[in-house]
N, C-alpha and C positions, 0 to 999 in steps of 0.2 A: 784796462779801463774798468771803472766801477760800473756794475749793473744795478739799476735801481728798480724796485718793484714795490708799489704801494698797495697793500692788501689788508684785509681784516686781521687782527691779532688775536692770539689765543690766550689772552689774559683779560681779566675783568676788573679793572681798577674802578672802585665804586664812583659812579657819576662821571667817569671819564669814558668808559666803554659801555656800549649798549649790550644787551644780552645776546646779540648776534655776533659779538666780537669785533665789530667795527668801531673805529675811533669816533667818539662823540666830542665835538670841539668845544669843551668847556672844562674848567678846572675842578679838581676835587673839592667837595664841600669843606669849607673852612680853610682852604689853602689859599690865603690871600697873597697876591703877588705884590712885589714892590711897585710903587706908583710908576706908571708908564712902561711897565714890563709885561711881557706875555711869554708863556712857555714856548720853547722851540723844540722841534723834534726832527730827526732824520731817519729815513728807512733805506736800507740797501740790502742787496742779495749777496751774501757771502757764506762760505762753508756749506753751500747747498741748502741754505735756509734764509728766511727773512729776518733781518735784524733791525730793531728800532731802539733808539735812545731818545728819551724825552727829558729835557732839563727844565727845572722850575725856578730855581733861585738865581743862578748865574747863567743867563741866556746869551752865550757867546758862541758863534758859529766856529770860531777857531778851536774851541774845545772839542767840538764834534769832529773837526778835521783831524785832530790828534787821535781821537778815539778810533775813527774808521781807518786811519793809516795803520794803527796798531793791529786792528782786526785783520786787515789785509796781510800784514806781516806774519801773523800767527797762521793764517790759512796757507800762505806760501811755504811755510815750514812743516806744517803738520797734516796737510791734505794727503789723502791716500790716492787721489786721482791726478794730482799735478806731478809730472814726471821728474821735476827737479827738486821736489820737496825733500826734507830730511827723511820723512817716513818712507817715501818711494825709494830713496837710495838705500835705506836699511833693508827694505823688502827685496830689492833687486840683488842685494849682496848676501842674502840669507844663505848660511852654510859656506860662505866664501871668505868674507873678511869683515872685521868691525868697521863701522862708519862713524866718523866724527860729526857730531851734530851741534846745533846751537844750544846755549845754556837753557833756554826755555823749553825746547823739545826734550832735552835730557830730563829736566825737572818733571814735565808732564808724564813721561814714560816711567820715571821713578815712582811717581804717585800712583800711576796705573798698576804697576807691579805690586805696590803696597796693598792696594785694595784686592788684587788677586790673591795675595798671601793671606790676608785676614779673612777672606771669604772662602778660602780653600778652592779657588778657581770658579766660583759662581760668577764672578766678573773676571774676564781674561782678555787682556789686550791683544793676545795672539790669535784671536778668533777670526782674523781676516779671511782665511780660506773658506770657512763656513759662511761668512757674510757674502762672499763672492759667489759661492755655489747657490745659495738661496736667492740672492739678488732681489730682495723684497723692497719695492719702491712705493712711493706715495701714488695714489690714484689707481692702483690696480683693483680689479673686482674679482675676476675669476681666472683660473689657470686650467689647462687641460692635463697637466702632469706636475709632479713634484720630483725632487731628486731621489734617486734609488737608494736603497739601504747601502749598497756597495759604495756609491759615490760619497755618501755621508760618512761612512767608516773611513774611507781614504782621507778625506779632508779633516775629520776629527782627530786622526792620528798626528796631524801637524800642529794641533792646538795644545800648547803646554807652556804656560808662563815661566816654568822653571828652566826652559831653554832660551829664555830672554836674558841676556847678560848685560849688566851695566858696568862698564869698565872705567878706568881712570881717564882723565882728560876728555870727558864728555863723549866717550865712545860707546856705541851700542852694537851688540852682535846677536843675531839670531842663529842658533847653533845648527839648525837643520835646514837643508835646502827646501825651498817652496813654502817655508813658514812665512807668515805675513802678519804684521801688526796693523791694527785699526783702532784709532783713538777717537772714533765717533762717539763713544760712550763717556767721554771725559773732557774733550778739548773745548767744548762750548762753555763748560763750567770754568775752566781756566781763563777763557777769553772774557767771561763776565767779571771775574776777579780783577783782570787787567783793566777793564773799562772802569770799574769802581776805583782802582788805584789812580788812574789818570784823572778822573773827575775830582777826587779828593785833593790831589796835588795842585789842581787848577782852581780850587775854591768852589767847586760845584758840589753841594752837599744834599741836595734834594732832587732826586731823579728816579725814573723808572728805566731799567735796562731790560730789554726783552730780546734775547738771542734765540729765535726760533722756538719760543715757548719756555726757554730757561729764563726765569724772571729774577732780577735782583731789585728789590725795593730799597734803593740807596738812601740812607738817612731816614728822616721822618717827614711827614707833611709840614708845610710851612707854618701851620698853627701848632705844631708839636704833637699832633695826634698820630695814630698808627695808620699805615696804609691798609686798605681792604682789598685783598687779592682773591680772585675766584679760582677754585680748584675744578678742573674739568670733570664733567660727568662722563665716566667711561662707557656708559650705555647709550649715549646720544652723540649726535654729530658735533664736531668741533665747534665751539661757540656757545655751548650750553653748559652751565656750571652746576656743580654738586652743592657747593657751599662756599663760605667766605672764611678766610684766615686773616687775622689781624696781626701785622708784623711791623717792626721798625728795624731797618738796616739788616735785612735778612734776604737770603737767596731762597727761591721756591722752584724746585725742579720736579717734574712729574714724568713718570714712564707708564705707559699703558698699552694694552693690546689693541687699542682702537686707532693708534697713530698711523701705522703702515701695516697693511695686511692684504691677503687675498683669500678666496675660498676655492676649495677643491673637494668635489664630491660632498658638498654641504658642510664641510669643516673649515673653520677659520685658521689660517696660518699667519701669525704676526711676526714682526721683525726682531723681537727680543729672543735671541737664541740661547739655548742652554748648552754650554760647551761640553758638558758631561754626556748628553744624549745626541747632540748634533741637530736636534730639532728645536722648533720654537718652544719656549718654556711652557710647561703645563702644570699648574697647581690651582689653588683656590683664588689666587690674586688676579684682579683685572686692572688695577691701577695702584701706583705708589707715588706719593708726593713726599719730598724731603725738604725740610726747612732747616737751613744751616747758616752759619756765619760765613763760610767760604763756599762758593758755588762749585768749585772743583770737587768738593766732598759730596755735595748734593747730586751732581751729575753722575759720578761713579756709583754712589749708593742707591740711587733710584733704580738703576738697572740691576744692581746686586741684590737688593731686597726683593725685587720682582721675581728674580730667579730662585732665591732662597725660600720664598713662601712666607706665610704669616709667622709661624712659630720660630723658625731659625732667623727670619728677618728681624723680628722683635728682639730676639736675644742679641743679635749683633748691634742693632742701633742703640739699644739700652746700655751697651758697653762703651759707647763713644761719647765724647763731650761735645757740646755745642751743636748737637744734631737731634732733630725731632722728625717724626714720620706720621703720615696718614696712610693707612692701608684700606683699600676698598676691595671687597671680595665679590665673587660671582653671585652670591646670594643677597647682594646689596646690603651687606653689613659694613660699617665703618669703624675702624679701630684707630685710636690715637695713642701716641706716647704720652706719658704723664704730664709733661709741661705744656702740652697743647690743649689740655682740658680747659674750657672756658674761653679759648682763643679761636676755636673753629666752630662755626654754626652752619647747619644745613640751610639751604635756600628755602625761603618761605614757600609753603605749599608742597615741599618735596617730601611726601609721606611714604614713598616707596623705599627709602633708605632708613636704617636705624643705626645710631651710634651705640656701640656695645663696649662693655668693659672687657679688657683682655686679662 
């Protein structure tokens, strides 16, 4: 059964969303709808997050039925918590035997390994043992303990994308017992791309896809202008934005240390783990947003660049096509890749941040 939850969203589409992140029931400026038509949206809770699709040009509930049916299918195959999913079967048979999976699960794991390879493990889909050990969830404030160095070293020894084998006939094999893949850093991106595909195939060309904060601004506004999407301010509560990015038909994915974290002895421990250290990533970065043509790229890269840091992150993103990035550092500096200059502007009155040349 589908579970539905209607809550505020973490995107700020100009004149659709208020600055608190809640939906404001009006259309974006200049986005004139066909006579007698109103936008429609649906919100459901899937993949452990809130997902909302809003259609502007072709307002057909049957399209939304197809979209959410596909999202449920992806969750059923790639969830790490559902015992009959492809991912759970792979993990349960680590070090034992290869598992035949669906074509889409195989594709996502293949893409995940690709990003592990080009980042030299900064992104690693076999990070599951460390994710389980830390178990950092939304809503936590403080803890009385953290994992010991010994526990971290034991779990870290299981994390190695090179021991993830992609075999013929859609077979996946984890070579060592107790290894575990976790696709949490990439599967929402794939899901957003699938939503976009379904919308396009059904003639819906103007939409906002929001999968737990992974946003795809599908097409352009009805008047042909760009969408204005807010980038979260990593120093404030969810719902406060740093600035606006203007896009047409692009994915916007952000990773930050403000999303899920707890404090222990006055120090913040966030959910973006560094596979090399076994601890939450520590560098100058507090938030990274990726603007890309494919959301699967943005999802994997937002985590990757956060872990790599500013210099190595800039080097990697500049080597890729159809991908741009916004880096926010702990000293409140903002760095943009070249093609974003002039497309991103700080929020009016936001004088504490500075856009700097890299």
